[in-house]
All heavy atoms as a GROMACS GRO file, in nm:
protein
  521
    1MET      N    1   0.014   4.644  -0.906
    1MET     CA    2  -0.050   4.702  -1.019
    1MET      C    3  -0.136   4.821  -0.975
    1MET      O    4  -0.204   4.805  -0.873
    1MET     CB    5  -0.137   4.599  -1.095
    1MET     CG    6  -0.212   4.652  -1.210
    1MET     SD    7  -0.305   4.523  -1.286
    1MET     CE    8  -0.243   4.540  -1.444
    2THR      N    9  -0.129   4.933  -1.046
    2THR     CA   10  -0.209   5.047  -1.004
    2THR      C   11  -0.349   5.043  -1.069
    2THR      O   12  -0.370   4.982  -1.173
    2THR     CB   13  -0.142   5.175  -1.048
    2THR    OG1   14  -0.124   5.174  -1.187
    2THR    CG2   15  -0.008   5.190  -0.977
    3ASP      N   16  -0.442   5.109  -1.003
    3ASP     CA   17  -0.580   5.116  -1.053
    3ASP      C   18  -0.583   5.204  -1.180
    3ASP      O   19  -0.536   5.319  -1.171
    3ASP     CB   20  -0.668   5.176  -0.941
    3ASP     CG   21  -0.819   5.172  -0.979
    3ASP    OD1   22  -0.850   5.120  -1.093
    3ASP    OD2   23  -0.896   5.217  -0.901
    4GLN      N   24  -0.631   5.156  -1.285
    4GLN     CA   25  -0.632   5.229  -1.412
    4GLN      C   26  -0.764   5.301  -1.438
    4GLN      O   27  -0.793   5.358  -1.541
    4GLN     CB   28  -0.605   5.137  -1.529
    4GLN     CG   29  -0.467   5.074  -1.525
    4GLN     CD   30  -0.363   5.178  -1.529
    4GLN    OE1   31  -0.359   5.267  -1.612
    4GLN    NE2   32  -0.268   5.173  -1.437
    5ARG      N   33  -0.856   5.300  -1.338
    5ARG     CA   34  -0.985   5.364  -1.352
    5ARG      C   35  -0.970   5.516  -1.345
    5ARG      O   36  -0.880   5.566  -1.282
    5ARG     CB   37  -1.074   5.321  -1.243
    5ARG     CG   38  -1.117   5.176  -1.243
    5ARG     CD   39  -1.193   5.139  -1.121
    5ARG     NE   40  -1.317   5.211  -1.113
    5ARG     CZ   41  -1.439   5.153  -1.137
    5ARG    NH1   42  -1.441   5.024  -1.160
    5ARG    NH2   43  -1.549   5.216  -1.126
    6ALA      N   44  -1.056   5.587  -1.408
    6ALA     CA   45  -1.062   5.730  -1.398
    6ALA      C   46  -1.118   5.758  -1.259
    6ALA      O   47  -1.195   5.681  -1.203
    6ALA     CB   48  -1.161   5.791  -1.502
    7PRO      N   49  -1.075   5.870  -1.195
    7PRO     CA   50  -1.125   5.903  -1.061
    7PRO      C   51  -1.273   5.907  -1.058
    7PRO      O   52  -1.334   5.972  -1.140
    7PRO     CB   53  -1.067   6.038  -1.032
    7PRO     CG   54  -0.951   6.051  -1.128
    7PRO     CD   55  -0.986   5.966  -1.248
    8SER      N   56  -1.336   5.836  -0.965
    8SER     CA   57  -1.483   5.829  -0.940
    8SER      C   58  -1.559   5.780  -1.067
    8SER      O   59  -1.679   5.808  -1.078
    8SER     CB   60  -1.528   5.972  -0.911
    8SER     OG   61  -1.458   6.023  -0.804
    9CYS      N   62  -1.501   5.705  -1.148
    9CYS     CA   63  -1.573   5.656  -1.269
    9CYS      C   64  -1.664   5.533  -1.227
    9CYS      O   65  -1.613   5.435  -1.183
    9CYS     CB   66  -1.479   5.611  -1.376
    9CYS     SG   67  -1.558   5.538  -1.521
   10PRO      N   68  -1.790   5.546  -1.254
   10PRO     CA   69  -1.889   5.439  -1.218
   10PRO      C   70  -1.912   5.348  -1.336
   10PRO      O   71  -1.985   5.247  -1.322
   10PRO     CB   72  -2.015   5.514  -1.183
   10PRO     CG   73  -2.016   5.633  -1.275
   10PRO     CD   74  -1.870   5.675  -1.287
   11HIS      N   75  -1.854   5.372  -1.452
   11HIS     CA   76  -1.885   5.294  -1.573
   11HIS      C   77  -1.807   5.160  -1.575
   11HIS      O   78  -1.695   5.148  -1.527
   11HIS     CB   79  -1.852   5.376  -1.696
   11HIS     CG   80  -1.926   5.504  -1.698
   11HIS    ND1   81  -1.862   5.624  -1.689
   11HIS    CD2   82  -2.061   5.531  -1.707
   11HIS    CE1   83  -1.952   5.723  -1.694
   11HIS    NE2   84  -2.074   5.670  -1.707
   12GLN      N   85  -1.866   5.062  -1.644
   12GLN     CA   86  -1.804   4.937  -1.672
   12GLN      C   87  -1.810   4.908  -1.822
   12GLN      O   88  -1.920   4.913  -1.879
   12GLN     CB   89  -1.879   4.821  -1.596
   12GLN     CG   90  -1.856   4.820  -1.450
   12GLN     CD   91  -1.715   4.810  -1.414
   12GLN    OE1   92  -1.636   4.736  -1.478
   12GLN    NE2   93  -1.668   4.873  -1.309
   13PRO      N   94  -1.697   4.889  -1.890
   13PRO     CA   95  -1.570   4.904  -1.834
   13PRO      C   96  -1.538   5.047  -1.796
   13PRO      O   97  -1.601   5.140  -1.850
   13PRO     CB   98  -1.475   4.860  -1.951
   13PRO     CG   99  -1.554   4.884  -2.074
   13PRO     CD  100  -1.698   4.863  -2.037
   14PRO      N  101  -1.441   5.070  -1.707
   14PRO     CA  102  -1.408   5.201  -1.662
   14PRO      C  103  -1.360   5.293  -1.773
   14PRO      O  104  -1.292   5.247  -1.868
   14PRO     CB  105  -1.306   5.183  -1.551
   14PRO     CG  106  -1.262   5.043  -1.561
   14PRO     CD  107  -1.361   4.968  -1.640
   15CYS      N  108  -1.390   5.421  -1.765
   15CYS     CA  109  -1.345   5.522  -1.857
   15CYS      C  110  -1.189   5.534  -1.849
   15CYS      O  111  -1.132   5.518  -1.739
   15CYS     CB  112  -1.408   5.653  -1.836
   15CYS     SG  113  -1.584   5.651  -1.874
   16PRO      N  114  -1.124   5.567  -1.959
   16PRO     CA  115  -0.974   5.587  -1.957
   16PRO      C  116  -0.947   5.708  -1.864
   16PRO      O  117  -1.017   5.804  -1.857
   16PRO     CB  118  -0.934   5.614  -2.095
   16PRO     CG  119  -1.059   5.593  -2.181
   16PRO     CD  120  -1.173   5.586  -2.094
   17ARG      N  121  -0.825   5.700  -1.799
   17ARG     CA  122  -0.781   5.813  -1.718
   17ARG      C  123  -0.746   5.934  -1.808
   17ARG      O  124  -0.718   5.915  -1.923
   17ARG     CB  125  -0.658   5.764  -1.637
   17ARG     CG  126  -0.691   5.659  -1.536
   17ARG     CD  127  -0.577   5.619  -1.449
   17ARG     NE  128  -0.517   5.735  -1.384
   17ARG     CZ  129  -0.562   5.785  -1.264
   17ARG    NH1  130  -0.667   5.736  -1.209
   17ARG    NH2  131  -0.497   5.887  -1.214
   18PRO      N  132  -0.739   6.053  -1.751
   18PRO     CA  133  -0.712   6.175  -1.832
   18PRO      C  134  -0.569   6.168  -1.890
   18PRO      O  135  -0.545   6.241  -1.992
   18PRO     CB  136  -0.725   6.287  -1.738
   18PRO     CG  137  -0.763   6.237  -1.607
   18PRO     CD  138  -0.774   6.087  -1.614
   19ASP      N  139  -0.481   6.088  -1.841
   19ASP     CA  140  -0.341   6.085  -1.890
   19ASP      C  141  -0.322   5.967  -1.987
   19ASP      O  142  -0.211   5.946  -2.040
   19ASP     CB  143  -0.238   6.077  -1.778
   19ASP     CG  144  -0.268   5.963  -1.683
   19ASP    OD1  145  -0.366   5.892  -1.695
   19ASP    OD2  146  -0.179   5.947  -1.597
   20ALA      N  147  -0.431   5.893  -2.016
   20ALA     CA  148  -0.422   5.779  -2.107
   20ALA      C  149  -0.424   5.825  -2.254
   20ALA      O  150  -0.479   5.932  -2.286
   20ALA     CB  151  -0.534   5.680  -2.080
   21LEU      N  152  -0.366   5.751  -2.338
   21LEU     CA  153  -0.367   5.782  -2.486
   21LEU      C  154  -0.503   5.784  -2.543
   21LEU      O  155  -0.538   5.857  -2.634
   21LEU     CB  156  -0.274   5.689  -2.564
   21LEU     CG  157  -0.127   5.700  -2.540
   21LEU    CD1  158  -0.051   5.590  -2.610
   21LEU    CD2  159  -0.074   5.835  -2.569
   22ASP      N  160  -0.599   5.698  -2.486
   22ASP     CA  161  -0.735   5.688  -2.538
   22ASP      C  162  -0.829   5.770  -2.449
   22ASP      O  163  -0.946   5.741  -2.444
   22ASP     CB  164  -0.776   5.542  -2.549
   22ASP     CG  165  -0.777   5.476  -2.413
   22ASP    OD1  166  -0.720   5.522  -2.317
   22ASP    OD2  167  -0.837   5.361  -2.405
   23ARG      N  168  -0.781   5.876  -2.388
   23ARG     CA  169  -0.863   5.960  -2.292
   23ARG      C  170  -0.992   6.009  -2.353
   23ARG      O  171  -1.089   6.025  -2.286
   23ARG     CB  172  -0.780   6.073  -2.236
   23ARG     CG  173  -0.737   6.172  -2.344
   23ARG     CD  174  -0.651   6.285  -2.285
   23ARG     NE  175  -0.584   6.353  -2.386
   23ARG     CZ  176  -0.458   6.336  -2.420
   23ARG    NH1  177  -0.384   6.253  -2.351
   23ARG    NH2  178  -0.402   6.408  -2.517
   24GLU      N  179  -0.997   6.033  -2.485
   24GLU     CA  180  -1.117   6.081  -2.551
   24GLU      C  181  -1.226   5.983  -2.559
   24GLU      O  182  -1.347   6.014  -2.593
   24GLU     CB  183  -1.084   6.132  -2.691
   24GLU     CG  184  -0.988   6.254  -2.688
   24GLU     CD  185  -0.936   6.287  -2.829
   24GLU    OE1  186  -0.983   6.228  -2.926
   24GLU    OE2  187  -0.849   6.370  -2.839
   25ALA      N  188  -1.205   5.856  -2.524
   25ALA     CA  189  -1.303   5.750  -2.524
   25ALA      C  190  -1.390   5.748  -2.399
   25ALA      O  191  -1.482   5.670  -2.392
   25ALA     CB  192  -1.238   5.614  -2.547
   26ALA      N  193  -1.360   5.835  -2.307
   26ALA     CA  194  -1.437   5.847  -2.187
   26ALA      C  195  -1.585   5.886  -2.221
   26ALA      O  196  -1.602   5.961  -2.320
   26ALA     CB  197  -1.379   5.942  -2.081
   27ARG      N  198  -1.676   5.848  -2.140
   27ARG     CA  199  -1.817   5.883  -2.163
   27ARG      C  200  -1.842   6.032  -2.135
   27ARG      O  201  -1.786   6.087  -2.039
   27ARG     CB  202  -1.912   5.798  -2.082
   27ARG     CG  203  -1.906   5.654  -2.122
   27ARG     CD  204  -2.014   5.580  -2.054
   27ARG     NE  205  -2.000   5.440  -2.070
   27ARG     CZ  206  -2.093   5.352  -2.041
   27ARG    NH1  207  -2.202   5.388  -1.974
   27ARG    NH2  208  -2.068   5.220  -2.061
   28THR      N  209  -1.933   6.087  -2.213
   28THR     CA  210  -1.973   6.225  -2.190
   28THR      C  211  -2.076   6.232  -2.072
   28THR      O  212  -2.170   6.152  -2.063
   28THR     CB  213  -2.046   6.278  -2.315
   28THR    OG1  214  -1.958   6.273  -2.422
   28THR    CG2  215  -2.098   6.421  -2.294
   29VAL      N  216  -2.047   6.320  -1.973
   29VAL     CA  217  -2.135   6.332  -1.858
   29VAL      C  218  -2.217   6.466  -1.867
   29VAL      O  219  -2.321   6.478  -1.802
   29VAL     CB  220  -2.063   6.324  -1.728
   29VAL    CG1  221  -2.007   6.180  -1.706
   29VAL    CG2  222  -1.950   6.423  -1.710
   30ALA      N  223  -2.169   6.561  -1.947
   30ALA     CA  224  -2.242   6.684  -1.969
   30ALA      C  225  -2.211   6.738  -2.103
   30ALA      O  226  -2.091   6.748  -2.137
   30ALA     CB  227  -2.211   6.783  -1.861
   31ALA      N  228  -2.309   6.763  -2.185
   31ALA     CA  229  -2.289   6.814  -2.319
   31ALA      C  230  -2.352   6.948  -2.337
   31ALA      O  231  -2.465   6.970  -2.298
   31ALA     CB  232  -2.343   6.714  -2.420
   32HIS      N  233  -2.274   7.041  -2.393
   32HIS     CA  234  -2.327   7.179  -2.422
   32HIS      C  235  -2.293   7.211  -2.565
   32HIS      O  236  -2.206   7.303  -2.589
   32HIS     CB  237  -2.270   7.276  -2.318
   32HIS     CG  238  -2.322   7.252  -2.182
   32HIS    ND1  239  -2.439   7.296  -2.138
   32HIS    CD2  240  -2.265   7.181  -2.080
   32HIS    CE1  241  -2.457   7.257  -2.014
   32HIS    NE2  242  -2.355   7.184  -1.975
   33PRO      N  243  -2.356   7.147  -2.661
   33PRO     CA  244  -2.319   7.170  -2.802
   33PRO      C  245  -2.344   7.319  -2.843
   33PRO      O  246  -2.274   7.369  -2.931
   33PRO     CB  247  -2.404   7.075  -2.881
   33PRO     CG  248  -2.519   7.035  -2.788
   33PRO     CD  249  -2.462   7.050  -2.645
   34GLU      N  250  -2.439   7.382  -2.784
   34GLU     CA  251  -2.463   7.524  -2.816
   34GLU      C  252  -2.348   7.610  -2.777
   34GLU      O  253  -2.327   7.718  -2.826
   34GLU     CB  254  -2.594   7.571  -2.752
   34GLU     CG  255  -2.592   7.590  -2.598
   34GLU     CD  256  -2.595   7.467  -2.516
   34GLU    OE1  257  -2.604   7.348  -2.575
   34GLU    OE2  258  -2.583   7.476  -2.393
   35GLN      N  259  -2.268   7.565  -2.679
   35GLN     CA  260  -2.148   7.640  -2.635
   35GLN      C  261  -2.024   7.581  -2.695
   35GLN      O  262  -1.912   7.638  -2.673
   35GLN     CB  263  -2.141   7.642  -2.483
   35GLN     CG  264  -2.259   7.716  -2.423
   35GLN     CD  265  -2.253   7.714  -2.272
   35GLN    OE1  266  -2.169   7.649  -2.208
   35GLN    NE2  267  -2.356   7.778  -2.211
   36GLY      N  268  -2.033   7.463  -2.748
   36GLY     CA  269  -1.917   7.394  -2.818
   36GLY      C  270  -1.828   7.317  -2.728
   36GLY      O  271  -1.709   7.296  -2.761
   37TRP      N  272  -1.880   7.264  -2.622
   37TRP     CA  273  -1.796   7.177  -2.535
   37TRP      C  274  -1.876   7.070  -2.466
   37TRP      O  275  -1.999   7.080  -2.452
   37TRP     CB  276  -1.720   7.264  -2.431
   37TRP     CG  277  -1.813   7.332  -2.329
   37TRP    CD1  278  -1.867   7.455  -2.346
   37TRP    CD2  279  -1.855   7.289  -2.202
   37TRP    NE1  280  -1.947   7.490  -2.240
   37TRP    CE2  281  -1.939   7.387  -2.146
   37TRP    CE3  282  -1.829   7.173  -2.134
   37TRP    CZ2  283  -1.997   7.370  -2.019
   37TRP    CZ3  284  -1.890   7.156  -2.004
   37TRP    CH2  285  -1.975   7.264  -1.956
   38SER      N  286  -1.805   6.967  -2.419
   38SER     CA  287  -1.858   6.855  -2.340
   38SER      C  288  -1.765   6.822  -2.230
   38SER      O  289  -1.643   6.831  -2.243
   38SER     CB  290  -1.879   6.731  -2.431
   38SER     OG  291  -1.972   6.758  -2.528
   39LEU      N  292  -1.819   6.777  -2.122
   39LEU     CA  293  -1.737   6.725  -2.007
   39LEU      C  294  -1.740   6.576  -2.010
   39LEU      O  295  -1.849   6.511  -2.019
   39LEU     CB  296  -1.801   6.781  -1.877
   39LEU     CG  297  -1.727   6.728  -1.748
   39LEU    CD1  298  -1.583   6.773  -1.740
   39LEU    CD2  299  -1.806   6.769  -1.626
   40LEU      N  300  -1.620   6.518  -2.011
   40LEU     CA  301  -1.608   6.372  -2.011
   40LEU      C  302  -1.598   6.322  -1.864
   40LEU      O  303  -1.562   6.393  -1.774
   40LEU     CB  304  -1.487   6.332  -2.091
   40LEU     CG  305  -1.484   6.375  -2.239
   40LEU    CD1  306  -1.359   6.322  -2.306
   40LEU    CD2  307  -1.607   6.346  -2.314
   41CYS      N  308  -1.627   6.192  -1.844
   41CYS     CA  309  -1.627   6.128  -1.718
   41CYS      C  310  -1.490   6.144  -1.646
   41CYS      O  311  -1.482   6.154  -1.524
   41CYS     CB  312  -1.654   5.983  -1.729
   41CYS     SG  313  -1.661   5.891  -1.573
   42ASN      N  314  -1.381   6.147  -1.720
   42ASN     CA  315  -1.249   6.157  -1.664
   42ASN      C  316  -1.202   6.297  -1.636
   42ASN      O  317  -1.087   6.327  -1.598
   42ASN     CB  318  -1.146   6.085  -1.754
   42ASN     CG  319  -1.141   6.142  -1.896
   42ASN    OD1  320  -1.206   6.243  -1.923
   42ASN    ND2  321  -1.072   6.068  -1.980
   43GLY      N  322  -1.296   6.397  -1.645
   43GLY     CA  323  -1.270   6.536  -1.604
   43GLY      C  324  -1.218   6.625  -1.721
   43GLY      O  325  -1.191   6.740  -1.692
   44ILE      N  326  -1.208   6.570  -1.838
   44ILE     CA  327  -1.162   6.644  -1.951
   44ILE      C  328  -1.274   6.722  -2.011
   44ILE      O  329  -1.387   6.674  -2.030
   44ILE     CB  330  -1.099   6.549  -2.062
   44ILE    CG1  331  -0.972   6.484  -2.010
   44ILE    CG2  332  -1.075   6.628  -2.195
   44ILE    CD1  333  -0.912   6.385  -2.103
   45VAL      N  334  -1.249   6.853  -2.046
   45VAL     CA  335  -1.345   6.930  -2.123
   45VAL      C  336  -1.300   6.927  -2.267
   45VAL      O  337  -1.185   6.958  -2.301
   45VAL     CB  338  -1.344   7.078  -2.074
   45VAL    CG1  339  -1.437   7.164  -2.158
   45VAL    CG2  340  -1.382   7.088  -1.926
   46MET      N  341  -1.385   6.868  -2.348
   46MET     CA  342  -1.357   6.848  -2.490
   46MET      C  343  -1.431   6.952  -2.575
   46MET      O  344  -1.556   6.965  -2.552
   46MET     CB  345  -1.402   6.708  -2.526
   46MET     CG  346  -1.378   6.669  -2.671
   46MET     SD  347  -1.206   6.620  -2.682
   46MET     CE  348  -1.221   6.505  -2.812
   47PHE      N  349  -1.361   7.030  -2.655
   47PHE     CA  350  -1.423   7.128  -2.738
   47PHE      C  351  -1.455   7.080  -2.875
   47PHE      O  352  -1.387   6.985  -2.925
   47PHE     CB  353  -1.326   7.250  -2.743
   47PHE     CG  354  -1.310   7.313  -2.605
   47PHE    CD1  355  -1.194   7.277  -2.531
   47PHE    CD2  356  -1.399   7.400  -2.550
   47PHE    CE1  357  -1.175   7.333  -2.405
   47PHE    CE2  358  -1.382   7.451  -2.427
   47PHE     CZ  359  -1.271   7.422  -2.352
   48GLU      N  360  -1.548   7.145  -2.939
   48GLU     CA  361  -1.593   7.093  -3.073
   48GLU      C  362  -1.481   7.102  -3.183
   48GLU      O  363  -1.487   7.032  -3.278
   48GLU     CB  364  -1.717   7.173  -3.123
   48GLU     CG  365  -1.694   7.318  -3.152
   48GLU     CD  366  -1.820   7.388  -3.199
   48GLU    OE1  367  -1.929   7.333  -3.186
   48GLU    OE2  368  -1.806   7.497  -3.244
   49ASP      N  369  -1.376   7.189  -3.157
   49ASP     CA  370  -1.268   7.190  -3.254
   49ASP      C  371  -1.163   7.091  -3.226
   49ASP      O  372  -1.055   7.086  -3.281
   49ASP     CB  373  -1.203   7.335  -3.250
   49ASP     CG  374  -1.132   7.368  -3.123
   49ASP    OD1  375  -1.135   7.287  -3.029
   49ASP    OD2  376  -1.068   7.472  -3.119
   50THR      N  377  -1.192   6.995  -3.130
   50THR     CA  378  -1.112   6.879  -3.089
   50THR      C  379  -0.997   6.925  -2.989
   50THR      O  380  -0.916   6.839  -2.954
   50THR     CB  381  -1.046   6.797  -3.201
   50THR    OG1  382  -0.955   6.875  -3.271
   50THR    CG2  383  -1.154   6.747  -3.296
   51GLY      N  384  -0.999   7.044  -2.945
   51GLY     CA  385  -0.907   7.086  -2.838
   51GLY      C  386  -0.958   7.028  -2.705
   51GLY      O  387  -1.072   6.993  -2.695
   52GLU      N  388  -0.869   7.024  -2.606
   52GLU     CA  389  -0.905   6.969  -2.482
   52GLU      C  390  -0.850   7.046  -2.366
   52GLU      O  391  -0.735   7.101  -2.381
   52GLU     CB  392  -0.849   6.825  -2.462
   52GLU     CG  393  -0.901   6.728  -2.570
   52GLU     CD  394  -0.834   6.598  -2.572
   52GLU    OE1  395  -0.777   6.554  -2.464
   52GLU    OE2  396  -0.829   6.527  -2.678
   53LEU      N  397  -0.916   7.050  -2.253
   53LEU     CA  398  -0.865   7.104  -2.131
   53LEU      C  399  -0.862   6.993  -2.030
   53LEU      O  400  -0.965   6.934  -1.999
   53LEU     CB  401  -0.948   7.216  -2.083
   53LEU     CG  402  -0.911   7.285  -1.948
   53LEU    CD1  403  -0.774   7.348  -1.957
   53LEU    CD2  404  -1.014   7.390  -1.906
   54LEU      N  405  -0.738   6.953  -1.990
   54LEU     CA  406  -0.721   6.840  -1.892
   54LEU      C  407  -0.751   6.885  -1.750
   54LEU      O  408  -0.739   7.004  -1.718
   54LEU     CB  409  -0.583   6.788  -1.912
   54LEU     CG  410  -0.546   6.733  -2.046
   54LEU    CD1  411  -0.404   6.674  -2.046
   54LEU    CD2  412  -0.643   6.640  -2.108
   55PRO      N  413  -0.785   6.794  -1.664
   55PRO     CA  414  -0.819   6.828  -1.527
   55PRO      C  415  -0.706   6.902  -1.450
   55PRO      O  416  -0.728   6.978  -1.362
   55PRO     CB  417  -0.847   6.695  -1.458
   55PRO     CG  418  -0.879   6.600  -1.565
   55PRO     CD  419  -0.807   6.648  -1.692
   56ASP      N  420  -0.580   6.880  -1.492
   56ASP     CA  421  -0.466   6.944  -1.429
   56ASP      C  422  -0.439   7.078  -1.482
   56ASP      O  423  -0.341   7.144  -1.448
   56ASP     CB  424  -0.341   6.855  -1.431
   56ASP     CG  425  -0.292   6.830  -1.569
   56ASP    OD1  426  -0.344   6.883  -1.672
   56ASP    OD2  427  -0.195   6.745  -1.586
   57GLY      N  428  -0.523   7.127  -1.581
   57GLY     CA  429  -0.504   7.257  -1.640
   57GLY      C  430  -0.424   7.263  -1.770
   57GLY      O  431  -0.422   7.362  -1.836
   58ARG      N  432  -0.366   7.148  -1.806
   58ARG     CA  433  -0.297   7.142  -1.936
   58ARG      C  434  -0.396   7.158  -2.049
   58ARG      O  435  -0.504   7.120  -2.041
   58ARG     CB  436  -0.215   7.015  -1.954
   58ARG     CG  437  -0.093   7.006  -1.863
   58ARG     CD  438  -0.012   6.882  -1.890
   58ARG     NE  439  -0.096   6.771  -1.843
   58ARG     CZ  440  -0.086   6.644  -1.895
   58ARG    NH1  441  -0.004   6.616  -1.991
   58ARG    NH2  442  -0.163   6.552  -1.851
   59VAL      N  443  -0.345   7.216  -2.160
   59VAL     CA  444  -0.427   7.238  -2.280
   59VAL      C  445  -0.374   7.150  -2.390
   59VAL      O  446  -0.253   7.150  -2.415
   59VAL     CB  447  -0.424   7.386  -2.324
   59VAL    CG1  448  -0.496   7.406  -2.457
   59VAL    CG2  449  -0.483   7.474  -2.215
   60ILE      N  450  -0.466   7.077  -2.460
   60ILE     CA  451  -0.427   7.003  -2.583
   60ILE      C  452  -0.482   7.077  -2.696
   60ILE      O  453  -0.606   7.102  -2.706
   60ILE     CB  454  -0.489   6.858  -2.571
   60ILE    CG1  455  -0.446   6.787  -2.443
   60ILE    CG2  456  -0.448   6.781  -2.699
   60ILE    CD1  457  -0.302   6.762  -2.425
   61ALA      N  458  -0.394   7.114  -2.786
   61ALA     CA  459  -0.438   7.192  -2.903
   61ALA      C  460  -0.530   7.108  -2.993
   61ALA      O  461  -0.527   6.986  -2.992
   61ALA     CB  462  -0.316   7.235  -2.986
   62PRO      N  463  -0.618   7.175  -3.065
   62PRO     CA  464  -0.706   7.102  -3.161
   62PRO      C  465  -0.624   7.011  -3.248
   62PRO      O  466  -0.512   7.047  -3.296
   62PRO     CB  467  -0.774   7.213  -3.242
   62PRO     CG  468  -0.767   7.333  -3.152
   62PRO     CD  469  -0.640   7.319  -3.073
   63HIS      N  470  -0.673   6.895  -3.273
   63HIS     CA  471  -0.599   6.792  -3.352
   63HIS      C  472  -0.695   6.723  -3.452
   63HIS      O  473  -0.691   6.603  -3.466
   63HIS     CB  474  -0.532   6.692  -3.260
   63HIS     CG  475  -0.614   6.637  -3.150
   63HIS    ND1  476  -0.644   6.704  -3.039
   63HIS    CD2  477  -0.688   6.523  -3.144
   63HIS    CE1  478  -0.722   6.634  -2.959
   63HIS    NE2  479  -0.750   6.521  -3.024
   64ARG      N  480  -0.772   6.803  -3.517
   64ARG     CA  481  -0.860   6.748  -3.623
   64ARG      C  482  -0.780   6.690  -3.734
   64ARG      O  483  -0.676   6.741  -3.773
   64ARG     CB  484  -0.936   6.867  -3.687
   64ARG     CG  485  -1.072   6.881  -3.649
   64ARG     CD  486  -1.140   6.993  -3.716
   64ARG     NE  487  -1.240   7.037  -3.624
   64ARG     CZ  488  -1.313   7.136  -3.631
   64ARG    NH1  489  -1.302   7.215  -3.730
   64ARG    NH2  490  -1.394   7.173  -3.540
   65PRO      N  491  -0.825   6.577  -3.791
   65PRO     CA  492  -0.753   6.525  -3.906
   65PRO      C  493  -0.772   6.624  -4.027
   65PRO      O  494  -0.868   6.689  -4.039
   65PRO     CB  495  -0.828   6.395  -3.938
   65PRO     CG  496  -0.944   6.385  -3.847
   65PRO     CD  497  -0.936   6.498  -3.751
   66THR      N  498  -0.663   6.634  -4.100
   66THR     CA  499  -0.666   6.719  -4.216
   66THR      C  500  -0.676   6.627  -4.341
   66THR      O  501  -0.628   6.515  -4.342
   66THR     CB  502  -0.542   6.812  -4.229
   66THR    OG1  503  -0.428   6.723  -4.226
   66THR    CG2  504  -0.542   6.904  -4.108
   67THR      N  505  -0.740   6.682  -4.440
   67THR     CA  506  -0.754   6.604  -4.568
   67THR      C  507  -0.665   6.671  -4.675
   67THR      O  508  -0.651   6.797  -4.680
   67THR     CB  509  -0.891   6.597  -4.617
   67THR    OG1  510  -0.943   6.728  -4.633
   67THR    CG2  511  -0.979   6.524  -4.517
   68ALA      N  512  -0.604   6.591  -4.758
   68ALA     CA  513  -0.521   6.647  -4.869
   68ALA      C  514  -0.615   6.675  -4.984
   68ALA      O  515  -0.710   6.604  -5.013
   68ALA     CB  516  -0.414   6.539  -4.909
   69ALA      N  517  -0.584   6.786  -5.052
   69ALA     CA  518  -0.669   6.828  -5.160
   69ALA      C  519  -0.632   6.754  -5.290
   69ALA      O  520  -0.524   6.707  -5.306
   69ALA     CB  521  -0.660   6.977  -5.184
   0.00000   0.00000   0.00000
């Protein structure tokens, strides 16, 4: 079985890895709301528009829920 912890995660329970489906559940380690982004424990930069920058450089497009009128 492989270790499912995020690299260097000190939290209990451990934060999800950046490649996990629940990666956004990782704890915030640095927040800059005035600039519109936060750094999560698993190395993901999360933007206020729900876009993400993964540690390997991949970009996840904003995925805000939309409401029907």
